[in-house]
C-alpha angles and dihedrals in degrees: 000000000000145000092260118122116239119241089218140353128208137170119233109240131193091263089060094063129106122228090272095058099255126115109278114249090222090061090052091050091049092051090049091050090051091052094045091047091052091054092045093052094045097046093037091050095228148017117356126177128195114244100172142012119196148155097042121175130173107202096164143028137236132208130214110283095027117129119240121208119190119204120192136189133181105245100177144352133217132188092282102001144080122205111209129190118211129198122192119206122189122207120198113250098238101034149022102267111127131195132186102240103172146000134186147149128248130192118207129190117212115230133202127221090281093052092252122133113270132195122271111248116265088249089073101027 
């Protein structure tokens, strides 16, 4: 869908399905949280923990074997937090067709070595 680089990629497996045979929304949310957490830790230069997850939508569906790519961007910063948007794109297993399957927003708080909130670097403040 674009020239952006995904934060993570994963393949939907049979254990990731809901009782109706589609990919479970909770699995999609977990993959998105992993991607957003990776970006928060890398850009925050240390430990980052998720404190909220909001604004989820699931406009498309994935099947077992489809590849999921999660793209993340920093949308806002606070004194000790980063707000990250995540977009999940599914690609059919045996082709190039892509579909936006989920989107959501995560807020992470950066922590110091004593697990106390620490300030966001001036680069993002």
